[in-house]
Backbone atoms as SQL, in Angstrom:
CREATE TABLE atoms (id INTEGER PRIMARY KEY, chain TEXT, resi INTEGER, resn TEXT, atom TEXT, x REAL, y REAL, z REAL);
INSERT INTO atoms VALUES
  (1, 'A', 1, 'MET', 'N', 0.874, -1.166, 0.049),
  (2, 'A', 1, 'MET', 'CA', 0.001, 0.017, 0.015),
  (3, 'A', 1, 'MET', 'C', 0.842, 1.203, -0.052),
  (4, 'A', 2, 'ASP', 'N', 0.496, 2.257, -0.794),
  (5, 'A', 2, 'ASP', 'CA', 1.315, 3.433, -0.925),
  (6, 'A', 2, 'ASP', 'C', 0.434, 4.587, -0.193),
  (7, 'A', 3, 'TYR', 'N', 1.031, 4.966, 1.008),
  (8, 'A', 3, 'TYR', 'CA', 0.520, 5.983, 1.749),
  (9, 'A', 3, 'TYR', 'C', 0.800, 7.377, 1.327),
  (10, 'A', 4, 'THR', 'N', 1.601, 7.467, 0.328),
  (11, 'A', 4, 'THR', 'CA', 1.978, 8.871, -0.219),
  (12, 'A', 4, 'THR', 'C', 1.013, 9.411, -1.296),
  (13, 'A', 5, 'VAL', 'N', -0.069, 8.536, -1.650),
  (14, 'A', 5, 'VAL', 'CA', -0.939, 8.941, -2.766),
  (15, 'A', 5, 'VAL', 'C', -1.963, 9.882, -2.223),
  (16, 'A', 6, 'GLY', 'N', -2.356, 10.899, -2.990),
  (17, 'A', 6, 'GLY', 'CA', -3.279, 11.917, -2.535),
  (18, 'A', 6, 'GLY', 'C', -4.243, 12.268, -3.635),
  (19, 'A', 7, 'LEU', 'N', -5.293, 12.638, -3.375),
  (20, 'A', 7, 'LEU', 'CA', -6.285, 13.060, -4.320),
  (21, 'A', 7, 'LEU', 'C', -6.936, 14.406, -3.993),
  (22, 'A', 8, 'ILE', 'N', -6.964, 15.390, -4.817),
  (23, 'A', 8, 'ILE', 'CA', -7.589, 16.631, -4.547),
  (24, 'A', 8, 'ILE', 'C', -8.672, 16.831, -5.452),
  (25, 'A', 9, 'ASN', 'N', -9.889, 17.011, -4.824),
  (26, 'A', 9, 'ASN', 'CA', -11.055, 17.356, -5.647),
  (27, 'A', 9, 'ASN', 'C', -11.032, 18.724, -6.146),
  (28, 'A', 10, 'GLU', 'N', -11.059, 18.968, -7.395),
  (29, 'A', 10, 'GLU', 'CA', -11.132, 20.347, -7.991),
  (30, 'A', 10, 'GLU', 'C', -12.582, 20.855, -8.053),
  (31, 'A', 11, 'ARG', 'N', -13.446, 19.981, -8.125),
  (32, 'A', 11, 'ARG', 'CA', -14.834, 20.331, -8.190),
  (33, 'A', 11, 'ARG', 'C', -15.644, 19.664, -7.041),
  (34, 'A', 12, 'ASN', 'N', -16.922, 20.161, -6.830),
  (35, 'A', 12, 'ASN', 'CA', -17.670, 19.567, -5.733),
  (36, 'A', 12, 'ASN', 'C', -18.980, 18.947, -6.334),
  (37, 'A', 13, 'ILE', 'N', -19.593, 18.076, -5.617),
  (38, 'A', 13, 'ILE', 'CA', -20.900, 17.598, -6.070),
  (39, 'A', 13, 'ILE', 'C', -21.828, 18.722, -6.438),
  (40, 'A', 14, 'GLY', 'N', -22.412, 18.663, -7.502),
  (41, 'A', 14, 'GLY', 'CA', -23.423, 19.750, -7.909),
  (42, 'A', 14, 'GLY', 'C', -22.853, 20.890, -8.695),
  (43, 'A', 15, 'ASP', 'N', -21.489, 20.946, -8.772),
  (44, 'A', 15, 'ASP', 'CA', -20.858, 22.019, -9.559),
  (45, 'A', 15, 'ASP', 'C', -21.176, 21.897, -11.045),
  (46, 'A', 16, 'LYS', 'N', -21.373, 22.953, -11.689),
  (47, 'A', 16, 'LYS', 'CA', -21.468, 22.792, -13.185),
  (48, 'A', 16, 'LYS', 'C', -20.123, 22.783, -13.757),
  (49, 'A', 17, 'ILE', 'N', -19.994, 21.787, -14.719),
  (50, 'A', 17, 'ILE', 'CA', -18.613, 21.518, -15.321),
  (51, 'A', 17, 'ILE', 'C', -18.892, 21.643, -16.751),
  (52, 'A', 18, 'THR', 'N', -17.853, 21.929, -17.497),
  (53, 'A', 18, 'THR', 'CA', -17.871, 21.873, -19.016),
  (54, 'A', 18, 'THR', 'C', -16.775, 20.927, -19.457),
  (55, 'A', 19, 'LYS', 'N', -16.801, 20.510, -20.758),
  (56, 'A', 19, 'LYS', 'CA', -15.789, 19.670, -21.199),
  (57, 'A', 19, 'LYS', 'C', -14.431, 20.229, -21.088),
  (58, 'A', 20, 'GLY', 'N', -13.469, 19.474, -20.553),
  (59, 'A', 20, 'GLY', 'CA', -12.149, 19.963, -20.463),
  (60, 'A', 20, 'GLY', 'C', -11.858, 20.469, -19.035),
  (61, 'A', 21, 'ASP', 'N', -12.862, 20.603, -18.156),
  (62, 'A', 21, 'ASP', 'CA', -12.638, 20.974, -16.757),
  (63, 'A', 21, 'ASP', 'C', -11.780, 19.954, -15.938),
  (64, 'A', 22, 'LEU', 'N', -10.950, 20.548, -15.095),
  (65, 'A', 22, 'LEU', 'CA', -10.160, 19.517, -14.323),
  (66, 'A', 22, 'LEU', 'C', -11.096, 19.160, -13.137),
  (67, 'A', 23, 'LEU', 'N', -11.379, 17.871, -13.039),
  (68, 'A', 23, 'LEU', 'CA', -12.190, 17.359, -11.907),
  (69, 'A', 23, 'LEU', 'C', -11.406, 17.049, -10.653),
  (70, 'A', 24, 'PHE', 'N', -10.277, 16.458, -10.786),
  (71, 'A', 24, 'PHE', 'CA', -9.502, 16.064, -9.579),
  (72, 'A', 24, 'PHE', 'C', -8.075, 15.953, -10.044),
  (73, 'A', 25, 'THR', 'N', -7.182, 16.102, -8.995),
  (74, 'A', 25, 'THR', 'CA', -5.626, 15.856, -9.270),
  (75, 'A', 25, 'THR', 'C', -5.221, 14.815, -8.339),
  (76, 'A', 26, 'ILE', 'N', -4.495, 13.845, -8.915),
  (77, 'A', 26, 'ILE', 'CA', -3.883, 12.727, -8.222),
  (78, 'A', 26, 'ILE', 'C', -2.372, 12.903, -7.988),
  (79, 'A', 27, 'SER', 'N', -1.840, 12.798, -6.802),
  (80, 'A', 27, 'SER', 'CA', -0.387, 12.795, -6.498),
  (81, 'A', 27, 'SER', 'C', -0.021, 11.436, -6.134),
  (82, 'A', 28, 'SER', 'N', 1.090, 10.878, -6.806),
  (83, 'A', 28, 'SER', 'CA', 1.556, 9.673, -6.539),
  (84, 'A', 28, 'SER', 'C', 3.034, 9.493, -6.919),
  (85, 'A', 29, 'ASN', 'N', 3.678, 8.561, -6.258),
  (86, 'A', 29, 'ASN', 'CA', 5.155, 8.438, -6.592),
  (87, 'A', 29, 'ASN', 'C', 5.272, 7.436, -7.783),
  (88, 'A', 30, 'LYS', 'N', 4.109, 6.816, -8.179),
  (89, 'A', 30, 'LYS', 'CA', 4.057, 5.791, -9.267),
  (90, 'A', 30, 'LYS', 'C', 3.009, 6.205, -10.161),
  (91, 'A', 31, 'SER', 'N', 3.248, 5.769, -11.530),
  (92, 'A', 31, 'SER', 'CA', 2.264, 6.036, -12.449),
  (93, 'A', 31, 'SER', 'C', 1.049, 5.165, -12.332),
  (94, 'A', 32, 'LEU', 'N', -0.174, 5.692, -12.619),
  (95, 'A', 32, 'LEU', 'CA', -1.386, 4.872, -12.499),
  (96, 'A', 32, 'LEU', 'C', -1.434, 3.722, -13.596),
  (97, 'A', 33, 'THR', 'N', -1.895, 2.625, -13.240),
  (98, 'A', 33, 'THR', 'CA', -2.021, 1.505, -14.221),
  (99, 'A', 33, 'THR', 'C', -3.228, 1.765, -15.096),
  (100, 'A', 34, 'LYS', 'N', -3.353, 1.011, -16.174),
  (101, 'A', 34, 'LYS', 'CA', -4.495, 1.089, -17.032),
  (102, 'A', 34, 'LYS', 'C', -5.814, 0.680, -16.272),
  (103, 'A', 35, 'GLU', 'N', -5.656, -0.227, -15.390),
  (104, 'A', 35, 'GLU', 'CA', -6.815, -0.756, -14.636),
  (105, 'A', 35, 'GLU', 'C', -7.282, 0.324, -13.578),
  (106, 'A', 36, 'GLN', 'N', -6.359, 1.137, -13.040),
  (107, 'A', 36, 'GLN', 'CA', -6.658, 2.010, -11.976),
  (108, 'A', 36, 'GLN', 'C', -7.403, 3.225, -12.745),
  (109, 'A', 37, 'ILE', 'N', -6.912, 3.625, -13.969),
  (110, 'A', 37, 'ILE', 'CA', -7.533, 4.667, -14.778),
  (111, 'A', 37, 'ILE', 'C', -8.933, 4.273, -15.090),
  (112, 'A', 38, 'LYS', 'N', -9.179, 3.051, -15.519),
  (113, 'A', 38, 'LYS', 'CA', -10.419, 2.532, -15.892),
  (114, 'A', 38, 'LYS', 'C', -11.401, 2.585, -14.712),
  (115, 'A', 39, 'ARG', 'N', -10.834, 2.225, -13.607),
  (116, 'A', 39, 'ARG', 'CA', -11.802, 2.242, -12.347),
  (117, 'A', 39, 'ARG', 'C', -12.205, 3.645, -11.984),
  (118, 'A', 40, 'LEU', 'N', -11.270, 4.599, -12.090),
  (119, 'A', 40, 'LEU', 'CA', -11.511, 5.926, -11.853),
  (120, 'A', 40, 'LEU', 'C', -12.548, 6.514, -12.745),
  (121, 'A', 41, 'GLN', 'N', -12.401, 6.233, -14.080),
  (122, 'A', 41, 'GLN', 'CA', -13.362, 6.751, -15.117),
  (123, 'A', 41, 'GLN', 'C', -14.726, 6.127, -14.733),
  (124, 'A', 42, 'LYS', 'N', -14.841, 4.782, -14.322),
  (125, 'A', 42, 'LYS', 'CA', -16.185, 4.263, -14.059),
  (126, 'A', 42, 'LYS', 'C', -16.836, 4.918, -12.815),
  (127, 'A', 43, 'SER', 'N', -16.045, 5.529, -11.950),
  (128, 'A', 43, 'SER', 'CA', -16.487, 6.043, -10.696),
  (129, 'A', 43, 'SER', 'C', -17.172, 7.513, -10.837),
  (130, 'A', 44, 'ILE', 'N', -16.991, 8.114, -11.986),
  (131, 'A', 44, 'ILE', 'CA', -17.499, 9.416, -12.202),
  (132, 'A', 44, 'ILE', 'C', -18.810, 9.309, -12.933),
  (133, 'A', 45, 'VAL', 'N', -19.916, 10.122, -12.329),
  (134, 'A', 45, 'VAL', 'CA', -21.127, 10.120, -12.859),
  (135, 'A', 45, 'VAL', 'C', -21.532, 11.481, -13.416),
  (136, 'A', 46, 'PHE', 'N', -21.932, 11.649, -14.654),
  (137, 'A', 46, 'PHE', 'CA', -22.245, 12.938, -15.327),
  (138, 'A', 46, 'PHE', 'C', -23.785, 12.894, -15.460),
  (139, 'A', 47, 'THR', 'N', -24.327, 14.085, -15.247),
  (140, 'A', 47, 'THR', 'CA', -25.717, 14.119, -15.536),
  (141, 'A', 47, 'THR', 'C', -26.052, 15.705, -15.884),
  (142, 'A', 48, 'ASN', 'N', -27.196, 15.828, -16.555),
  (143, 'A', 48, 'ASN', 'CA', -27.617, 17.252, -16.934),
  (144, 'A', 48, 'ASN', 'C', -28.438, 17.840, -15.815),
  (145, 'A', 49, 'LYS', 'N', -28.865, 17.057, -14.860),
  (146, 'A', 49, 'LYS', 'CA', -29.676, 17.582, -13.702),
  (147, 'A', 49, 'LYS', 'C', -28.696, 17.958, -12.667),
  (148, 'A', 50, 'SER', 'N', -29.120, 19.013, -11.823),
  (149, 'A', 50, 'SER', 'CA', -28.422, 19.483, -10.627),
  (150, 'A', 50, 'SER', 'C', -28.520, 18.404, -9.557),
  (151, 'A', 51, 'VAL', 'N', -27.297, 18.194, -8.969),
  (152, 'A', 51, 'VAL', 'CA', -27.262, 17.135, -7.863),
  (153, 'A', 51, 'VAL', 'C', -27.000, 17.872, -6.621),
  (154, 'A', 52, 'LYS', 'N', -27.859, 17.704, -5.660),
  (155, 'A', 52, 'LYS', 'CA', -27.847, 18.365, -4.448),
  (156, 'A', 52, 'LYS', 'C', -27.212, 17.640, -3.258),
  (157, 'A', 53, 'GLU', 'N', -27.174, 16.300, -3.349),
  (158, 'A', 53, 'GLU', 'CA', -26.610, 15.538, -2.392),
  (159, 'A', 53, 'GLU', 'C', -25.827, 14.370, -2.809),
  (160, 'A', 54, 'ASN', 'N', -25.151, 13.668, -1.987),
  (161, 'A', 54, 'ASN', 'CA', -24.286, 12.553, -2.374),
  (162, 'A', 54, 'ASN', 'C', -25.202, 11.377, -2.970),
  (163, 'A', 55, 'ILE', 'N', -24.902, 10.860, -4.201),
  (164, 'A', 55, 'ILE', 'CA', -25.801, 9.864, -4.790),
  (165, 'A', 55, 'ILE', 'C', -25.267, 8.478, -4.586),
  (166, 'A', 56, 'PHE', 'N', -24.226, 8.324, -3.706),
  (167, 'A', 56, 'PHE', 'CA', -23.648, 6.979, -3.500),
  (168, 'A', 56, 'PHE', 'C', -24.214, 6.429, -2.191);
């Protein structure tokens, strides 16, 4: 386990975003694997409706 990894949310739930906006920044001593990138992509939910609360 790598305890030096960090994630900074650049946007909050309910924020309006547009294509190309930075959603989060990941800091790590190692490059992400293809599987890790795929899992991150699957964890992001986009909608045209305003989100007021956590949907998880």
